[in-house]
PDB file of N, CA, C and O in Angstrom, chain B, residues numbered from 101:
ATOM      1  N   UNK B 101     -65.181-155.587  45.890  1.00  0.00           N
ATOM      2  CA  UNK B 101     -65.378-156.889  45.292  1.00  0.00           C
ATOM      3  C   UNK B 101     -65.429-157.930  46.407  1.00  0.00           C
ATOM      4  O   UNK B 101     -64.658-157.891  47.366  1.00  0.00           O
ATOM      5  N   UNK B 102     -66.359-158.855  46.244  1.00  0.00           N
ATOM      6  CA  UNK B 102     -66.485-159.948  47.194  1.00  0.00           C
ATOM      7  C   UNK B 102     -65.763-161.181  46.697  1.00  0.00           C
ATOM      8  O   UNK B 102     -64.713-161.090  46.061  1.00  0.00           O
ATOM      9  N   UNK B 103     -66.335-162.330  46.992  1.00  0.00           N
ATOM     10  CA  UNK B 103     -65.737-163.595  46.574  1.00  0.00           C
ATOM     11  C   UNK B 103     -65.932-163.804  45.073  1.00  0.00           C
ATOM     12  O   UNK B 103     -66.837-163.234  44.463  1.00  0.00           O
ATOM     13  N   UNK B 104     -65.066-164.633  44.493  1.00  0.00           N
ATOM     14  CA  UNK B 104     -65.147-164.940  43.074  1.00  0.00           C
ATOM     15  C   UNK B 104     -66.108-166.099  42.862  1.00  0.00           C
ATOM     16  O   UNK B 104     -65.965-167.145  43.496  1.00  0.00           O
ATOM     17  N   UNK B 105     -67.081-165.929  41.984  1.00  0.00           N
ATOM     18  CA  UNK B 105     -68.039-166.976  41.635  1.00  0.00           C
ATOM     19  C   UNK B 105     -67.539-167.638  40.349  1.00  0.00           C
ATOM     20  O   UNK B 105     -67.597-167.039  39.275  1.00  0.00           O
ATOM     21  N   UNK B 106     -67.050-168.871  40.462  1.00  0.00           N
ATOM     22  CA  UNK B 106     -66.461-169.569  39.313  1.00  0.00           C
ATOM     23  C   UNK B 106     -67.484-169.868  38.226  1.00  0.00           C
ATOM     24  O   UNK B 106     -67.146-169.869  37.043  1.00  0.00           O
ATOM     25  N   UNK B 107     -68.733-170.122  38.614  1.00  0.00           N
ATOM     26  CA  UNK B 107     -69.773-170.422  37.620  1.00  0.00           C
ATOM     27  C   UNK B 107     -70.111-169.201  36.778  1.00  0.00           C
ATOM     28  O   UNK B 107     -70.235-169.302  35.558  1.00  0.00           O
ATOM     29  N   UNK B 108     -70.262-168.046  37.424  1.00  0.00           N
ATOM     30  CA  UNK B 108     -70.614-166.808  36.720  1.00  0.00           C
ATOM     31  C   UNK B 108     -69.388-166.085  36.175  1.00  0.00           C
ATOM     32  O   UNK B 108     -69.509-165.172  35.359  1.00  0.00           O
ATOM     33  N   UNK B 109     -68.199-166.502  36.633  1.00  0.00           N
ATOM     34  CA  UNK B 109     -66.928-165.875  36.255  1.00  0.00           C
ATOM     35  C   UNK B 109     -66.929-164.378  36.554  1.00  0.00           C
ATOM     36  O   UNK B 109     -66.573-163.548  35.718  1.00  0.00           O
ATOM     37  N   UNK B 110     -67.348-164.066  37.789  1.00  0.00           N
ATOM     38  CA  UNK B 110     -67.337-162.676  38.231  1.00  0.00           C
ATOM     39  C   UNK B 110     -67.276-162.629  39.751  1.00  0.00           C
ATOM     40  O   UNK B 110     -67.523-163.627  40.428  1.00  0.00           O
ATOM     41  N   UNK B 111     -66.946-161.464  40.273  1.00  0.00           N
ATOM     42  CA  UNK B 111     -66.905-161.267  41.706  1.00  0.00           C
ATOM     43  C   UNK B 111     -68.289-160.869  42.204  1.00  0.00           C
ATOM     44  O   UNK B 111     -69.033-160.175  41.510  1.00  0.00           O
ATOM     45  N   UNK B 112     -68.626-161.310  43.404  1.00  0.00           N
ATOM     46  CA  UNK B 112     -69.896-160.935  44.006  1.00  0.00           C
ATOM     47  C   UNK B 112     -69.763-159.545  44.623  1.00  0.00           C
ATOM     48  O   UNK B 112     -68.655-159.039  44.802  1.00  0.00           O
ATOM     49  N   UNK B 113     -70.888-158.941  44.940  1.00  0.00           N
ATOM     50  CA  UNK B 113     -70.891-157.644  45.621  1.00  0.00           C
ATOM     51  C   UNK B 113     -70.646-157.872  47.111  1.00  0.00           C
ATOM     52  O   UNK B 113     -71.083-158.875  47.675  1.00  0.00           O
ATOM     53  N   UNK B 114     -69.950-156.940  47.734  1.00  0.00           N
ATOM     54  CA  UNK B 114     -69.736-156.999  49.178  1.00  0.00           C
ATOM     55  C   UNK B 114     -70.867-156.250  49.867  1.00  0.00           C
ATOM     56  O   UNK B 114     -71.279-155.182  49.415  1.00  0.00           O
ATOM     57  N   UNK B 115     -71.361-156.806  50.948  1.00  0.00           N
ATOM     58  CA  UNK B 115     -72.370-156.094  51.724  1.00  0.00           C
ATOM     59  C   UNK B 115     -71.675-155.098  52.638  1.00  0.00           C
ATOM     60  O   UNK B 115     -70.481-155.222  52.911  1.00  0.00           O
ATOM     61  N   UNK B 116     -72.423-154.114  53.108  1.00  0.00           N
ATOM     62  CA  UNK B 116     -71.828-153.091  53.969  1.00  0.00           C
ATOM     63  C   UNK B 116     -71.264-153.657  55.262  1.00  0.00           C
ATOM     64  O   UNK B 116     -70.253-153.169  55.768  1.00  0.00           O
ATOM     65  N   UNK B 117     -71.909-154.679  55.797  1.00  0.00           N
ATOM     66  CA  UNK B 117     -71.500-155.210  57.090  1.00  0.00           C
ATOM     67  C   UNK B 117     -70.517-156.361  57.024  1.00  0.00           C
ATOM     68  O   UNK B 117     -70.203-156.942  58.063  1.00  0.00           O
ATOM     69  N   UNK B 118     -70.020-156.715  55.856  1.00  0.00           N
ATOM     70  CA  UNK B 118     -69.136-157.874  55.748  1.00  0.00           C
ATOM     71  C   UNK B 118     -67.781-157.617  56.405  1.00  0.00           C
ATOM     72  O   UNK B 118     -67.253-156.505  56.378  1.00  0.00           O
ATOM     73  N   UNK B 119     -67.247-158.667  56.988  1.00  0.00           N
ATOM     74  CA  UNK B 119     -65.910-158.593  57.581  1.00  0.00           C
ATOM     75  C   UNK B 119     -64.967-159.571  56.901  1.00  0.00           C
ATOM     76  O   UNK B 119     -63.839-159.773  57.350  1.00  0.00           O
ATOM     77  N   UNK B 120     -65.438-160.181  55.805  1.00  0.00           N
ATOM     78  CA  UNK B 120     -64.588-161.107  55.057  1.00  0.00           C
ATOM     79  C   UNK B 120     -63.448-160.333  54.411  1.00  0.00           C
ATOM     80  O   UNK B 120     -63.617-159.173  54.035  1.00  0.00           O
ATOM     81  N   UNK B 121     -62.286-160.971  54.281  1.00  0.00           N
ATOM     82  CA  UNK B 121     -61.168-160.287  53.619  1.00  0.00           C
ATOM     83  C   UNK B 121     -61.435-160.115  52.123  1.00  0.00           C
ATOM     84  O   UNK B 121     -62.237-160.836  51.531  1.00  0.00           O
ATOM     85  N   UNK B 122     -60.754-159.158  51.540  1.00  0.00           N
ATOM     86  CA  UNK B 122     -60.840-158.949  50.093  1.00  0.00           C
ATOM     87  C   UNK B 122     -60.119-160.094  49.391  1.00  0.00           C
ATOM     88  O   UNK B 122     -59.275-160.749  50.002  1.00  0.00           O
ATOM     89  N   UNK B 123     -60.434-160.350  48.114  1.00  0.00           N
ATOM     90  CA  UNK B 123     -59.725-161.413  47.383  1.00  0.00           C
ATOM     91  C   UNK B 123     -58.234-161.092  47.269  1.00  0.00           C
ATOM     92  O   UNK B 123     -57.836-159.928  47.282  1.00  0.00           O
ATOM     93  N   UNK B 124     -57.428-162.130  47.156  1.00  0.00           N
ATOM     94  CA  UNK B 124     -55.987-161.924  46.958  1.00  0.00           C
ATOM     95  C   UNK B 124     -55.761-161.189  45.645  1.00  0.00           C
ATOM     96  O   UNK B 124     -56.480-161.401  44.669  1.00  0.00           O
ATOM     97  N   UNK B 125     -54.765-160.333  45.635  1.00  0.00           N
ATOM     98  CA  UNK B 125     -54.453-159.531  44.454  1.00  0.00           C
ATOM     99  C   UNK B 125     -53.655-160.355  43.449  1.00  0.00           C
ATOM    100  O   UNK B 125     -52.659-160.984  43.806  1.00  0.00           O
ATOM    101  N   UNK B 126     -54.088-160.351  42.216  1.00  0.00           N
ATOM    102  CA  UNK B 126     -53.345-160.975  41.126  1.00  0.00           C
ATOM    103  C   UNK B 126     -52.650-159.822  40.402  1.00  0.00           C
ATOM    104  O   UNK B 126     -53.286-159.090  39.642  1.00  0.00           O
ATOM    105  N   UNK B 127     -51.361-159.663  40.634  1.00  0.00           N
ATOM    106  CA  UNK B 127     -50.617-158.523  40.087  1.00  0.00           C
ATOM    107  C   UNK B 127     -50.623-158.495  38.558  1.00  0.00           C
ATOM    108  O   UNK B 127     -50.678-157.426  37.950  1.00  0.00           O
ATOM    109  N   UNK B 128     -50.568-159.666  37.950  1.00  0.00           N
ATOM    110  CA  UNK B 128     -50.563-159.740  36.491  1.00  0.00           C
ATOM    111  C   UNK B 128     -51.906-159.253  35.927  1.00  0.00           C
ATOM    112  O   UNK B 128     -51.938-158.504  34.952  1.00  0.00           O
ATOM    113  N   UNK B 129     -53.002-159.683  36.544  1.00  0.00           N
ATOM    114  CA  UNK B 129     -54.332-159.250  36.105  1.00  0.00           C
ATOM    115  C   UNK B 129     -54.496-157.753  36.307  1.00  0.00           C
ATOM    116  O   UNK B 129     -55.026-157.067  35.434  1.00  0.00           O
ATOM    117  N   UNK B 130     -54.051-157.240  37.443  1.00  0.00           N
ATOM    118  CA  UNK B 130     -54.149-155.809  37.728  1.00  0.00           C
ATOM    119  C   UNK B 130     -53.368-154.999  36.696  1.00  0.00           C
ATOM    120  O   UNK B 130     -53.869-153.996  36.187  1.00  0.00           O
ATOM    121  N   UNK B 131     -52.151-155.426  36.386  1.00  0.00           N
ATOM    122  CA  UNK B 131     -51.327-154.715  35.404  1.00  0.00           C
ATOM    123  C   UNK B 131     -51.977-154.741  34.023  1.00  0.00           C
ATOM    124  O   UNK B 131     -51.959-153.739  33.309  1.00  0.00           O
ATOM    125  N   UNK B 132     -52.544-155.872  33.651  1.00  0.00           N
ATOM    126  CA  UNK B 132     -53.198-156.036  32.348  1.00  0.00           C
ATOM    127  C   UNK B 132     -54.394-155.089  32.220  1.00  0.00           C
ATOM    128  O   UNK B 132     -54.545-154.400  31.211  1.00  0.00           O
ATOM    129  N   UNK B 133     -55.232-155.063  33.244  1.00  0.00           N
ATOM    130  CA  UNK B 133     -56.432-154.217  33.226  1.00  0.00           C
ATOM    131  C   UNK B 133     -56.044-152.741  33.220  1.00  0.00           C
ATOM    132  O   UNK B 133     -56.572-151.966  32.422  1.00  0.00           O
ATOM    133  N   UNK B 134     -55.134-152.350  34.096  1.00  0.00           N
ATOM    134  CA  UNK B 134     -54.736-150.940  34.159  1.00  0.00           C
ATOM    135  C   UNK B 134     -54.051-150.490  32.870  1.00  0.00           C
ATOM    136  O   UNK B 134     -54.253-149.362  32.422  1.00  0.00           O
ATOM    137  N   UNK B 135     -53.239-151.368  32.272  1.00  0.00           N
ATOM    138  CA  UNK B 135     -52.586-151.044  31.007  1.00  0.00           C
ATOM    139  C   UNK B 135     -53.622-150.838  29.900  1.00  0.00           C
ATOM    140  O   UNK B 135     -53.497-149.921  29.089  1.00  0.00           O
ATOM    141  N   UNK B 136     -54.633-151.689  29.874  1.00  0.00           N
ATOM    142  CA  UNK B 136     -55.685-151.570  28.858  1.00  0.00           C
ATOM    143  C   UNK B 136     -56.470-150.274  29.021  1.00  0.00           C
ATOM    144  O   UNK B 136     -56.774-149.604  28.034  1.00  0.00           O
ATOM    145  N   UNK B 137     -56.797-149.920  30.247  1.00  0.00           N
ATOM    146  CA  UNK B 137     -57.536-148.672  30.502  1.00  0.00           C
ATOM    147  C   UNK B 137     -56.675-147.467  30.132  1.00  0.00           C
ATOM    148  O   UNK B 137     -57.163-146.499  29.549  1.00  0.00           O
ATOM    149  N   UNK B 138     -55.391-147.536  30.478  1.00  0.00           N
ATOM    150  CA  UNK B 138     -54.480-146.441  30.144  1.00  0.00           C
ATOM    151  C   UNK B 138     -54.380-146.268  28.627  1.00  0.00           C
ATOM    152  O   UNK B 138     -54.417-145.143  28.130  1.00  0.00           O
ATOM    153  N   UNK B 139     -54.254-147.371  27.890  1.00  0.00           N
ATOM    154  CA  UNK B 139     -54.191-147.296  26.429  1.00  0.00           C
ATOM    155  C   UNK B 139     -55.467-146.691  25.861  1.00  0.00           C
ATOM    156  O   UNK B 139     -55.422-145.913  24.908  1.00  0.00           O
ATOM    157  N   UNK B 140     -56.599-147.049  26.447  1.00  0.00           N
ATOM    158  CA  UNK B 140     -57.881-146.502  25.988  1.00  0.00           C
ATOM    159  C   UNK B 140     -57.870-144.975  26.098  1.00  0.00           C
ATOM    160  O   UNK B 140     -58.292-144.281  25.173  1.00  0.00           O
ATOM    161  N   UNK B 141     -57.389-144.457  27.221  1.00  0.00           N
ATOM    162  CA  UNK B 141     -57.377-143.013  27.429  1.00  0.00           C
ATOM    163  C   UNK B 141     -56.320-142.305  26.593  1.00  0.00           C
ATOM    164  O   UNK B 141     -56.418-141.098  26.372  1.00  0.00           O
ATOM    165  N   UNK B 142     -55.322-143.026  26.130  1.00  0.00           N
ATOM    166  CA  UNK B 142     -54.301-142.445  25.256  1.00  0.00           C
ATOM    167  C   UNK B 142     -54.707-142.545  23.795  1.00  0.00           C
ATOM    168  O   UNK B 142     -53.970-142.111  22.909  1.00  0.00           O
ATOM    169  N   UNK B 143     -55.882-143.117  23.541  1.00  0.00           N
ATOM    170  CA  UNK B 143     -56.367-143.231  22.178  1.00  0.00           C
ATOM    171  C   UNK B 143     -55.803-144.414  21.422  1.00  0.00           C
ATOM    172  O   UNK B 143     -55.978-144.518  20.208  1.00  0.00           O
ATOM    173  N   UNK B 144     -55.133-145.301  22.120  1.00  0.00           N
ATOM    174  CA  UNK B 144     -54.577-146.498  21.487  1.00  0.00           C
ATOM    175  C   UNK B 144     -55.566-147.639  21.642  1.00  0.00           C
ATOM    176  O   UNK B 144     -56.321-147.689  22.613  1.00  0.00           O
ATOM    177  N   UNK B 145     -55.562-148.546  20.693  1.00  0.00           N
ATOM    178  CA  UNK B 145     -56.422-149.720  20.775  1.00  0.00           C
ATOM    179  C   UNK B 145     -55.649-150.803  21.513  1.00  0.00           C
ATOM    180  O   UNK B 145     -54.561-151.183  21.081  1.00  0.00           O
ATOM    181  N   UNK B 146     -56.196-151.312  22.632  1.00  0.00           N
ATOM    182  CA  UNK B 146     -55.505-152.402  23.327  1.00  0.00           C
ATOM    183  C   UNK B 146     -55.383-153.622  22.423  1.00  0.00           C
ATOM    184  O   UNK B 146     -56.189-153.806  21.511  1.00  0.00           O
ATOM    185  N   UNK B 147     -54.384-154.447  22.673  1.00  0.00           N
ATOM    186  CA  UNK B 147     -54.123-155.634  21.863  1.00  0.00           C
ATOM    187  C   UNK B 147     -55.279-156.625  21.904  1.00  0.00           C
ATOM    188  O   UNK B 147     -55.479-157.390  20.960  1.00  0.00           O
ATOM    189  N   UNK B 148     -56.028-156.612  22.980  1.00  0.00           N
ATOM    190  CA  UNK B 148     -57.113-157.577  23.175  1.00  0.00           C
ATOM    191  C   UNK B 148     -58.248-157.334  22.191  1.00  0.00           C
ATOM    192  O   UNK B 148     -58.740-156.212  22.070  1.00  0.00           O
ATOM    193  N   UNK B 149     -58.663-158.378  21.491  1.00  0.00           N
ATOM    194  CA  UNK B 149     -59.719-158.256  20.492  1.00  0.00           C
ATOM    195  C   UNK B 149     -61.032-158.908  20.917  1.00  0.00           C
ATOM    196  O   UNK B 149     -62.015-158.838  20.179  1.00  0.00           O
ATOM    197  N   UNK B 150     -61.070-159.541  22.088  1.00  0.00           N
ATOM    198  CA  UNK B 150     -62.284-160.213  22.549  1.00  0.00           C
ATOM    199  C   UNK B 150     -63.415-159.194  22.702  1.00  0.00           C
ATOM    200  O   UNK B 150     -63.240-158.191  23.395  1.00  0.00           O
ATOM    201  N   UNK B 151     -64.580-159.428  22.069  1.00  0.00           N
ATOM    202  CA  UNK B 151     -65.685-158.458  22.125  1.00  0.00           C
ATOM    203  C   UNK B 151     -66.203-158.219  23.541  1.00  0.00           C
ATOM    204  O   UNK B 151     -66.613-157.108  23.877  1.00  0.00           O
ATOM    205  N   UNK B 152     -66.184-159.262  24.369  1.00  0.00           N
ATOM    206  CA  UNK B 152     -66.647-159.099  25.753  1.00  0.00           C
ATOM    207  C   UNK B 152     -65.688-158.191  26.521  1.00  0.00           C
ATOM    208  O   UNK B 152     -66.116-157.334  27.294  1.00  0.00           O
ATOM    209  N   UNK B 153     -64.394-158.385  26.301  1.00  0.00           N
ATOM    210  CA  UNK B 153     -63.396-157.523  26.930  1.00  0.00           C
ATOM    211  C   UNK B 153     -63.602-156.077  26.494  1.00  0.00           C
ATOM    212  O   UNK B 153     -63.575-155.168  27.324  1.00  0.00           O
ATOM    213  N   UNK B 154     -63.806-155.863  25.202  1.00  0.00           N
ATOM    214  CA  UNK B 154     -64.000-154.511  24.682  1.00  0.00           C
ATOM    215  C   UNK B 154     -65.243-153.864  25.296  1.00  0.00           C
ATOM    216  O   UNK B 154     -65.237-152.670  25.595  1.00  0.00           O
ATOM    217  N   UNK B 155     -66.302-154.646  25.483  1.00  0.00           N
ATOM    218  CA  UNK B 155     -67.532-154.128  26.096  1.00  0.00           C
ATOM    219  C   UNK B 155     -67.257-153.659  27.520  1.00  0.00           C
ATOM    220  O   UNK B 155     -67.673-152.566  27.904  1.00  0.00           O
ATOM    221  N   UNK B 156     -66.563-154.471  28.300  1.00  0.00           N
ATOM    222  CA  UNK B 156     -66.245-154.097  29.680  1.00  0.00           C
ATOM    223  C   UNK B 156     -65.273-152.930  29.733  1.00  0.00           C
ATOM    224  O   UNK B 156     -65.348-152.091  30.631  1.00  0.00           O
ATOM    225  N   UNK B 157     -64.357-152.878  28.767  1.00  0.00           N
ATOM    226  CA  UNK B 157     -63.407-151.771  28.717  1.00  0.00           C
ATOM    227  C   UNK B 157     -64.125-150.452  28.430  1.00  0.00           C
ATOM    228  O   UNK B 157     -63.815-149.429  29.041  1.00  0.00           O
ATOM    229  N   UNK B 158     -65.082-150.474  27.504  1.00  0.00           N
ATOM    230  CA  UNK B 158     -65.843-149.264  27.199  1.00  0.00           C
ATOM    231  C   UNK B 158     -66.647-148.811  28.412  1.00  0.00           C
ATOM    232  O   UNK B 158     -66.781-147.613  28.661  1.00  0.00           O
ATOM    233  N   UNK B 159     -67.175-149.759  29.158  1.00  0.00           N
ATOM    234  CA  UNK B 159     -67.947-149.435  30.358  1.00  0.00           C
ATOM    235  C   UNK B 159     -67.066-149.198  31.567  1.00  0.00           C
ATOM    236  O   UNK B 159     -67.553-148.811  32.629  1.00  0.00           O
ATOM    237  N   UNK B 160     -65.766-149.429  31.408  1.00  0.00           N
ATOM    238  CA  UNK B 160     -64.786-149.265  32.474  1.00  0.00           C
ATOM    239  C   UNK B 160     -65.200-150.007  33.736  1.00  0.00           C
ATOM    240  O   UNK B 160     -65.131-149.470  34.842  1.00  0.00           O
ATOM    241  N   UNK B 161     -65.631-151.252  33.552  1.00  0.00           N
ATOM    242  CA  UNK B 161     -66.053-152.078  34.662  1.00  0.00           C
ATOM    243  C   UNK B 161     -64.841-152.866  35.157  1.00  0.00           C
ATOM    244  O   UNK B 161     -64.544-153.949  34.654  1.00  0.00           O
ATOM    245  N   UNK B 162     -64.151-152.312  36.143  1.00  0.00           N
ATOM    246  CA  UNK B 162     -62.911-152.909  36.629  1.00  0.00           C
ATOM    247  C   UNK B 162     -63.112-154.328  37.130  1.00  0.00           C
ATOM    248  O   UNK B 162     -62.325-155.215  36.799  1.00  0.00           O
ATOM    249  N   UNK B 163     -64.147-154.559  37.921  1.00  0.00           N
ATOM    250  CA  UNK B 163     -64.358-155.889  38.503  1.00  0.00           C
ATOM    251  C   UNK B 163     -64.535-156.950  37.416  1.00  0.00           C
ATOM    252  O   UNK B 163     -64.000-158.053  37.536  1.00  0.00           O
ATOM    253  N   UNK B 164     -65.273-156.629  36.368  1.00  0.00           N
ATOM    254  CA  UNK B 164     -65.498-157.607  35.300  1.00  0.00           C
ATOM    255  C   UNK B 164     -64.241-157.785  34.450  1.00  0.00           C
ATOM    256  O   UNK B 164     -63.955-158.899  34.011  1.00  0.00           O
ATOM    257  N   UNK B 165     -63.495-156.727  34.213  1.00  0.00           N
ATOM    258  CA  UNK B 165     -62.235-156.850  33.477  1.00  0.00           C
ATOM    259  C   UNK B 165     -61.241-157.698  34.270  1.00  0.00           C
ATOM    260  O   UNK B 165     -60.591-158.587  33.720  1.00  0.00           O
ATOM    261  N   UNK B 166     -61.133-157.414  35.556  1.00  0.00           N
ATOM    262  CA  UNK B 166     -60.204-158.132  36.428  1.00  0.00           C
ATOM    263  C   UNK B 166     -60.599-159.601  36.540  1.00  0.00           C
ATOM    264  O   UNK B 166     -59.740-160.481  36.485  1.00  0.00           O
ATOM    265  N   UNK B 167     -61.879-159.870  36.696  1.00  0.00           N
ATOM    266  CA  UNK B 167     -62.362-161.251  36.830  1.00  0.00           C
ATOM    267  C   UNK B 167     -62.168-162.028  35.535  1.00  0.00           C
ATOM    268  O   UNK B 167     -61.887-163.226  35.574  1.00  0.00           O
ATOM    269  N   UNK B 168     -62.313-161.372  34.394  1.00  0.00           N
ATOM    270  CA  UNK B 168     -62.195-162.057  33.111  1.00  0.00           C
ATOM    271  C   UNK B 168     -60.790-162.206  32.612  1.00  0.00           C
ATOM    272  O   UNK B 168     -60.580-162.769  31.537  1.00  0.00           O
ATOM    273  N   UNK B 169     -59.821-161.727  33.347  1.00  0.00           N
ATOM    274  CA  UNK B 169     -58.432-161.753  32.904  1.00  0.00           C
ATOM    275  C   UNK B 169     -57.987-163.129  32.433  1.00  0.00           C
ATOM    276  O   UNK B 169     -57.387-163.231  31.363  1.00  0.00           O
ATOM    277  N   UNK B 170     -58.252-164.182  33.178  1.00  0.00           N
ATOM    278  CA  UNK B 170     -57.775-165.518  32.845  1.00  0.00           C
ATOM    279  C   UNK B 170     -58.338-166.017  31.519  1.00  0.00           C
ATOM    280  O   UNK B 170     -57.613-166.642  30.744  1.00  0.00           O
ATOM    281  N   UNK B 171     -59.608-165.758  31.241  1.00  0.00           N
ATOM    282  CA  UNK B 171     -60.180-166.259  29.996  1.00  0.00           C
ATOM    283  C   UNK B 171     -59.652-165.480  28.799  1.00  0.00           C
ATOM    284  O   UNK B 171     -59.595-166.024  27.696  1.00  0.00           O
ATOM    285  N   UNK B 172     -59.263-164.217  28.988  1.00  0.00           N
ATOM    286  CA  UNK B 172     -58.792-163.405  27.856  1.00  0.00           C
ATOM    287  C   UNK B 172     -57.304-163.550  27.599  1.00  0.00           C
ATOM    288  O   UNK B 172     -56.835-163.272  26.495  1.00  0.00           O
ATOM    289  N   UNK B 173     -56.559-163.981  28.605  1.00  0.00           N
ATOM    290  CA  UNK B 173     -55.108-164.055  28.410  1.00  0.00           C
ATOM    291  C   UNK B 173     -54.708-165.246  27.552  1.00  0.00           C
ATOM    292  O   UNK B 173     -53.610-165.261  26.996  1.00  0.00           O
ATOM    293  N   UNK B 174     -55.569-166.236  27.435  1.00  0.00           N
ATOM    294  CA  UNK B 174     -55.223-167.444  26.679  1.00  0.00           C
ATOM    295  C   UNK B 174     -55.127-167.181  25.194  1.00  0.00           C
ATOM    296  O   UNK B 174     -54.844-168.096  24.422  1.00  0.00           O
TER     297      UNK B 174
END
């Protein structure tokens, strides 16, 4: 994951030659995303009902789930 684009609400792709640091880790967002993925594999429905979240969860798109954490937690 590259830098966070606030307008698109997603992380950019990193190029192979980049030397920029990775984004700072948001432990709460990481725990939320990993918990949701774990529940999915256990056959449980995550508490989150947002259709966009469910779409990303089905596609297991970590970057989009992680980036969208703030809009879904409200």
